[in-house]
N, C-alpha and C positions, 0 to 999 in steps of 0.2 A: 288377802283372805284371812279370816280369823275363825275361831271355834264356832261362832254362831253361824257363819256362812257354811261351814262344814256340816253342822247339824241340819241346816235347811236342805242342803244337798242330799243328806242321808234320808230325810223325810221324803224328798222327791223320788229318790231311787227305790225306797221301800214300796212306793205305790206302783212303780214301773216293773220291778223285777219279782221273780218267784221267791218263795220263802221255804226254809226248811221246816219240818214239823214243830221244832221248838221255837219258831217265830223269827229266827235270824234270816237276814236277806241272803239269798244264794247268788253269789257273783260268778259262779261257774259258767263259762262260755259267754259272759257279757263283754261289751266293749268298753265298759267304764267300771272302775272299782275304787272306793276309798280304802286307804290302808295306813296303819302306823308303821313307821320305820324307826327302830329303837337301837341306838348305839349304847353299848355298855363301855364306860370309860373309867380307868383307874390309873392314877399317877401318870397322866399324859399318854397312855396307850388305850387303844380301843380293841374290842373283841370282834373279829371276823369269823363267820361260820360258813363252812362249805355245805351248800345244799345237797341233800342226798338224791339218789335216783328214785326215791319214793314220793317226791313232790310233783305237783302238776307243772309248774313253771320254773325255769332257770335251774334245771338240774346241773349239778357240778359247778355252779357259779358261787362266788364268795359274796356274802351279804351280812347285814346286821340282823337283829331280830325283827320280825315283821308279822303283820296279820291284818286281815280284812277288818274294817270297822263295819260289822254286820248287825249291830244292835244299837239302839239309842242309849248312849251312856257318855259321861264326860270322857273326852278324848285322852286326857292324861291317865285316867284310870285304865283305859284300854291298853295304853303303852306299858304301864306297870304290870297289868295282868298278863301281857304277852311275855314279859321277862320272867314272871313267876312260872307261867306254864311251860315255857321252852327251856329254861335254865335253872329253875328253882331259886331264883333271886327273891329274897324276902324284903319287905318294906324297911326293916331295920338295917339292911345293908346299904340303903340308898342315902347318900349324903346330900345330893342335890338333883333336881329335875330341871333340865334346860329344854325349853320348847322352841322349836324353829317355826318359821312361817309356813303354813300349808301351801302347796303349789300343785299344779297339774303337770303331768309328764306323759307324753305319748310315746309308747314303745312300738315302733313299727314291726319288730320281729314277732310280736304276739298280737299285734293289732288291738292294743288295749290302752286306754288312757287311765292313768292312775291319779287319784287325788291323794298325794303323799302328805302325811302329817308327821314330820320328823321330830325326834326327841333324843336327848342324851341323858342317860341315867348315870350320874357320877357316883361311884361306889366308894365306901370307906377303904376297902381292900379287895384284892383279887379273890373271887370266890372259887370254890371247886366247881369246875364246869361239868354239868351233867347233860349230855346230849340226848335228844329224843329222836324220833324217826325222821324229822325234817332235815337234820344236819348230820354229816358224817365225820367232820373234823373241825378244829378251831385253831386260831392263832391270835396272839396279842401283837398288835402292830402300832407304830407311830401313825397318826392320821395322814401325814404327808405321803405315806406309802400305799394308800388305797389304790391308786392308779396302777400299781405294779401287779395287781391281782386280776385274774379273769373274773370280773365281778358282775353283779346284776346291773342292769341299765340305770344310770343316774345316781349310783350310790354316793359318789363324792359330792354331788349337788345337795343331797339330803344332809350330809354332815356339815357342809358349808352353810346351809340354811339355819343351822343351830348355832354356829360359831360367829357368823357374820363378820369375818375378818378379825376376830379376837385372838387368833392364834398365829 
């Protein structure tokens, strides 16, 4: 699956699901949703964020940055936009963008299939982390330690999709 396949899927979902007043697709309560999953990486460490009790799904679970792909736009731009929105990461901080292959993942706990578009944003240096309502704490970890955390379903698969055995 590539970006064009994802964009075709978005067009199909846009016809099937309700929209917010601003035109974005509303994935609330749906059984399928496309999303970006964005890892922030600096000097071999990745940032994990603990989801707050103010979010709809995965409360208290560790995750990377993420967001619904709810409007037609280049997927990489959505990934960078989520990093800007959630953490205040600016484009000038990004050294490299690594794109993983999109994949579908069914989470039986919430009965939803996710179309995951994974990314790694490699930064020049560790930023000052500014948490918003979605997250309550953060940690910098070695990628091999992801499985030691009570994490969202499939988190390690998304990271592996970006690195494809390069680490």
